[in-house]
VMD Tcl script that draws the C-alpha trace (Angstrom):
set ca {
  {-0.03 0.00 0.00}
  {1.12 3.53 -0.30}
  {1.53 6.63 1.72}
  {-0.22 9.62 0.38}
  {0.88 12.99 1.50}
  {-1.05 15.81 0.14}
  {-0.65 19.15 1.66}
  {-1.13 22.73 2.13}
  {2.37 24.16 2.46}
  {4.17 24.24 5.84}
  {4.72 27.88 6.25}
  {8.41 27.17 6.17}
  {7.79 27.84 2.46}
  {9.00 31.33 3.50}
  {12.37 29.88 4.32}
  {12.32 27.85 1.12}
  {12.33 31.28 -0.68}
  {15.70 32.01 0.96}
  {18.42 31.14 -1.47}
  {20.80 30.03 1.23}
  {18.30 27.43 2.52}
  {17.53 26.23 -1.01}
  {21.21 25.66 -1.72}
  {21.68 23.87 1.61}
  {18.79 21.54 1.01}
  {19.81 20.95 -2.63}
  {22.61 18.76 -1.49}
  {20.24 16.75 0.76}
  {17.89 16.03 -2.12}
  {20.70 14.88 -4.33}
  {21.66 12.05 -1.96}
  {18.47 10.01 -2.12}
  {19.23 7.89 -5.17}
  {18.39 4.73 -3.25}
  {14.83 5.89 -2.78}
  {14.15 6.49 -6.45}
  {11.29 4.30 -7.64}
  {10.24 3.36 -4.12}
  {6.57 2.40 -3.99}
  {4.64 3.37 -0.88}
  {2.99 0.54 0.97}
  {0.36 2.58 2.89}
  {-1.71 5.59 1.89}
  {-1.11 8.66 4.09}
  {-1.79 12.34 3.31}
  {-0.20 15.24 5.24}
  {-2.17 17.94 3.43}
  {-4.22 18.90 6.46}
  {-1.21 18.77 8.74}
  {0.69 21.07 6.47}
  {-2.31 23.36 6.27}
  {-2.70 23.45 10.08}
  {0.91 24.51 10.54}
  {0.63 27.19 7.84}
  {-2.52 28.68 9.33}
  {-0.90 28.92 12.78}
  {2.06 30.81 11.37}
  {0.48 33.11 8.79}
  {-2.41 35.38 9.93}
  {-3.08 36.49 6.33}
  {-3.42 32.91 5.15}
  {-5.75 32.16 8.05}
  {-7.91 35.15 7.11}
  {-8.21 33.82 3.65}
  {-9.18 30.35 4.98}
  {-11.86 31.85 7.18}
  {-13.19 33.97 4.33}
  {-13.37 30.90 2.11}
  {-15.31 29.01 4.82}
  {-17.75 31.92 5.14}
  {-18.17 32.05 1.37}
  {-18.86 28.26 1.34}
  {-21.61 28.66 3.92}
  {-23.12 31.58 2.04}
  {-22.96 29.56 -1.20}
  {-24.73 26.63 0.45}
  {-27.55 29.03 1.59}
  {-27.78 30.70 -1.83}
  {-27.82 27.34 -3.62}
  {-30.79 26.23 -1.45}
  {-32.58 29.37 -2.62}
  {-31.91 28.67 -6.27}
  {-29.52 31.53 -6.83}
  {-26.32 29.71 -7.91}
  {-25.35 27.34 -10.73}
  {-28.71 26.73 -12.30}
  {-26.62 24.54 -14.60}
  {-23.21 24.66 -16.18}
  {-20.27 22.42 -15.55}
  {-17.07 24.32 -14.77}
  {-14.22 23.02 -16.88}
  {-10.87 23.42 -15.14}
  {-7.75 23.83 -17.36}
  {-5.03 21.45 -16.26}
  {-1.25 21.83 -16.86}
  {1.04 18.88 -16.24}
  {4.65 19.66 -15.24}
  {6.66 16.48 -15.57}
  {10.16 16.47 -13.98}
  {12.04 13.16 -14.37}
  {15.46 11.69 -13.83}
  {15.18 8.52 -15.83}
  {13.19 7.73 -19.01}
  {10.77 5.45 -17.11}
  {9.79 8.35 -14.85}
  {8.87 10.57 -17.81}
  {5.14 9.61 -17.81}
  {3.75 9.30 -21.24}
  {1.05 11.52 -22.88}
  {-1.12 8.37 -22.82}
  {-0.86 8.04 -19.02}
  {-1.64 11.76 -18.56}
  {-4.71 11.34 -20.87}
  {-5.75 8.33 -18.68}
  {-5.47 10.50 -15.59}
  {-7.62 13.27 -17.06}
  {-10.22 10.57 -18.02}
  {-10.21 9.24 -14.48}
  {-10.82 12.70 -13.06}
  {-13.75 13.40 -15.42}
  {-15.27 10.00 -14.62}
  {-14.89 10.32 -10.83}
  {-16.18 13.91 -10.70}
  {-19.14 13.18 -12.96}
  {-20.08 9.94 -11.20}
  {-19.67 7.97 -14.45}
  {-16.79 5.84 -12.95}
  {-17.44 2.17 -13.61}
  {-17.60 1.30 -9.88}
  {-20.18 3.90 -8.89}
  {-22.77 1.13 -8.56}
  {-20.82 -0.18 -5.54}
  {-22.04 2.55 -3.23}
  {-23.87 0.87 -0.31}
  {-27.62 1.44 -0.29}
  {-27.33 3.28 3.07}
  {-25.07 5.95 1.42}
  {-26.80 6.22 -1.91}
  {-29.16 9.06 -0.75}
  {-26.14 11.14 0.24}
  {-24.07 10.39 -2.91}
  {-22.99 13.46 -4.88}
  {-23.78 12.26 -8.36}
  {-22.33 14.67 -11.00}
  {-20.18 17.28 -9.23}
  {-20.44 19.41 -12.41}
  {-16.65 20.03 -12.44}
  {-14.66 18.70 -15.32}
  {-11.05 18.77 -16.37}
  {-9.30 19.64 -19.71}
  {-5.61 19.13 -20.40}
  {-4.24 22.37 -21.88}
  {-0.47 21.83 -21.71}
  {2.29 19.40 -20.67}
  {5.72 20.66 -19.78}
  {8.68 18.32 -19.40}
  {12.13 18.68 -17.86}
  {14.89 16.22 -17.06}
  {16.75 16.70 -13.78}
  {19.60 15.03 -11.90}
  {17.63 15.19 -8.69}
  {16.39 11.91 -7.27}
  {14.10 13.45 -4.60}
  {12.13 16.57 -3.98}
  {11.24 17.94 -0.50}
  {7.62 18.85 -0.07}
  {8.42 21.75 2.31}
  {10.90 23.40 -0.06}
  {8.82 23.33 -3.29}
  {11.91 23.25 -5.45}
  {10.04 21.40 -8.18}
  {7.96 24.53 -8.71}
  {10.83 26.96 -9.49}
  {13.05 26.85 -12.54}
  {15.78 28.51 -10.53}
  {15.97 25.33 -8.34}
  {15.67 22.78 -11.10}
  {11.86 22.68 -11.37}
  {9.22 24.11 -13.66}
  {7.44 27.37 -12.87}
  {3.63 27.16 -12.59}
  {1.59 28.19 -15.61}
  {-0.62 31.04 -14.31}
  {-2.04 29.28 -11.25}
  {-4.86 31.78 -11.09}
  {-6.29 30.29 -14.26}
  {-4.89 26.75 -14.35}
  {-4.60 23.78 -12.06}
  {-0.93 22.89 -12.11}
  {0.11 19.27 -11.45}
  {3.78 18.58 -10.87}
  {4.83 14.98 -11.54}
  {8.14 14.03 -9.85}
  {10.29 10.95 -9.37}
  {10.24 10.92 -5.52}
  {8.57 13.14 -2.95}
  {10.38 13.57 0.34}
  {8.87 14.89 3.57}
  {10.44 17.65 5.72}
  {12.60 15.01 7.40}
  {13.95 13.95 4.00}
  {12.04 10.64 4.07}
  {10.53 9.12 0.95}
  {7.13 7.53 0.46}
  {4.81 10.40 -0.17}
  {2.30 9.68 -2.96}
  {1.17 13.28 -3.38}
  {-0.11 16.50 -1.83}
  {-2.09 19.56 -2.73}
  {-2.89 23.10 -1.61}
  {-6.21 24.30 -0.34}
  {-8.07 27.30 -1.81}
  {-6.56 29.82 0.59}
  {-3.38 29.35 -1.47}
  {-5.24 30.06 -4.76}
  {-3.08 31.82 -7.31}
  {0.16 31.69 -5.28}
  {3.32 30.52 -7.03}
  {3.27 27.11 -5.35}
  {-0.46 26.44 -5.74}
  {-1.43 23.12 -7.23}
  {-0.70 19.40 -6.80}
  {2.48 17.30 -6.58}
  {2.21 13.64 -7.45}
  {4.70 10.77 -7.62}
  {5.07 9.50 -11.19}
  {4.12 5.94 -10.02}
  {0.54 7.08 -9.32}
  {-0.43 8.83 -12.55}
  {-3.12 7.27 -14.63}
  {-3.54 3.49 -14.78}
  {-1.23 1.84 -17.31}
  {2.07 1.17 -15.60}
  {0.94 2.72 -12.30}
  {1.89 1.04 -9.00}
  {-0.75 -1.13 -7.29}
  {-2.72 -0.85 -5.16}
  {-2.81 2.86 -6.20}
  {-3.06 2.25 -9.91}
  {-6.45 3.59 -10.80}
  {-5.67 7.24 -10.75}
  {-7.44 8.01 -7.43}
  {-4.39 9.63 -5.86}
  {-5.01 12.61 -8.11}
  {-8.81 12.46 -7.51}
  {-8.09 12.61 -3.75}
  {-5.66 15.51 -4.09}
  {-7.95 17.51 -6.36}
  {-10.51 17.10 -3.53}
  {-8.11 19.00 -1.24}
  {-7.48 21.60 -4.00}
  {-11.27 22.09 -4.05}
  {-11.49 22.48 -0.27}
  {-12.32 18.96 0.95}
  {-10.55 17.84 4.15}
  {-10.15 14.21 5.11}
  {-13.24 12.55 6.55}
  {-11.89 12.71 10.11}
  {-11.22 16.47 9.94}
  {-8.33 18.78 9.44}
  {-6.12 17.14 12.14}
  {-4.77 13.73 12.85}
  {-6.67 13.86 16.16}
  {-9.73 12.54 14.43}
  {-13.49 12.73 15.23}
  {-13.50 16.31 13.95}
  {-15.73 17.91 11.36}
  {-14.93 17.73 7.67}
  {-17.64 20.35 7.10}
  {-19.83 17.88 5.34}
  {-22.70 16.67 7.56}
  {-23.56 13.74 5.33}
  {-20.18 12.01 5.86}
  {-20.26 10.04 9.16}
  {-17.84 11.20 11.84}
  {-14.64 9.28 11.65}
  {-11.84 8.67 14.30}
  {-9.19 8.45 11.54}
  {-8.25 6.95 8.21}
  {-9.18 3.51 6.86}
  {-6.68 1.50 4.82}
  {-6.62 -1.25 2.28}
  {-9.95 -2.71 1.09}
  {-12.35 -2.76 4.01}
  {-15.58 -4.78 3.97}
  {-18.90 -2.89 4.35}
  {-20.30 -2.26 6.95}
  {-17.30 -0.97 8.93}
  {-18.26 0.61 12.26}
  {-15.96 2.90 14.26}
  {-16.51 4.99 17.34}
  {-16.37 8.76 17.96}
  {-17.59 10.29 21.17}
  {-18.87 6.91 22.43}
  {-21.15 6.50 19.33}
  {-20.47 3.79 16.78}
  {-21.05 4.87 13.18}
  {-20.93 3.07 9.86}
  {-17.91 4.51 7.96}
  {-18.05 5.97 4.44}
  {-14.64 4.46 3.75}
  {-15.37 4.29 0.00}
  {-15.31 8.12 -0.14}
  {-12.42 9.62 -2.12}
  {-11.22 11.53 0.91}
  {-10.31 8.40 2.94}
  {-7.05 6.50 2.69}
  {-8.25 3.17 1.23}
  {-6.77 1.57 -1.86}
  {-7.82 2.96 -5.24}
  {-10.26 0.16 -5.95}
  {-12.07 0.71 -2.65}
  {-12.89 4.40 -3.19}
  {-15.58 5.53 -5.62}
  {-17.78 8.34 -4.35}
  {-18.15 11.96 -3.09}
  {-21.04 13.03 -0.93}
  {-23.67 15.64 -1.83}
  {-22.31 18.14 0.80}
  {-18.82 17.60 -0.53}
  {-20.19 18.47 -3.98}
  {-21.60 21.77 -2.60}
  {-18.31 22.67 -1.01}
  {-16.37 22.05 -4.30}
  {-18.94 24.03 -6.37}
  {-18.54 26.92 -3.88}
  {-14.80 27.04 -4.67}
  {-15.25 27.43 -8.37}
  {-18.36 29.62 -8.25}
  {-18.09 33.17 -9.64}
  {-17.48 34.52 -6.09}
  {-15.30 31.56 -5.02}
  {-11.55 31.54 -4.32}
  {-10.85 29.63 -7.53}
  {-13.21 31.61 -9.75}
  {-10.28 32.24 -12.14}
  {-10.42 28.61 -13.22}
  {-13.86 29.21 -14.83}
}
mol new
graphics top color blue
foreach p $ca { graphics top sphere $p radius 0.5 }
foreach p [lrange $ca 0 end-1] q [lrange $ca 1 end] { graphics top cylinder $p $q radius 0.2 }
display resetview
């Protein structure tokens, strides 16, 4: 299984902008050749942890987060009154930035096309496994989220680096061997790299993403390990493209089901997803009951925002759909993607 780390940037991104720190860490990243090609055995995503640290350290970022949450609540109210999105799917332009060391890491155009197809299927509820939703959760299923994805460009660059630190964001700057974002106010940028390292220089991260409070900033977008793009040649059990589906969920303001902290049993701001004490892994059997606050609840582990294997996740909830639509609405933080 794999570890999936998706994240909003640890606010040490400020120190990453310091050229001395970048040069110091450059040497660290170069010494990870033994980790290249490593396949994670367990899904894990640090996106919320990274976000939590960032919000504590940056009042301006926290203010944007709070404004986004208020906008989401107002959107939910207006939607119930028939004022918003009478129809019209929002098509998000996608730019892939592929940075590779060896030829096998240079993911093909075909795999990128597969990934776009997976996103469009998962977000329109036309995925082939949508019929596996348990009857108890069918009333709260999202159906078509009315957000689609269109590939507009693919940029490629070969690098001698064998690992990229998530807290330094060097893959996102040409000056540090990466590829600059293509106008992140108007495009969803996805960086594909050979190995993602955490802030302790450890490998195993599948991917991470930034929440809407980072909309339009130079580092905004997703970072994904090349092993988890598309289907053909991707690494099992994360070989159905759902790593990107999960990370796009963060990009569109969806926390994990257990909340924005590893503490668990917290709100994910969607009242139709049962409270969860923490992630589920592998391929659980339904029903799976877990306890929060002394109450046992059936878990929606098949939701894209859990940690289960790709083949075990296949739905969003209706409230999650509303939150994502709020982000790309005309007044939303990612309105520039429209």
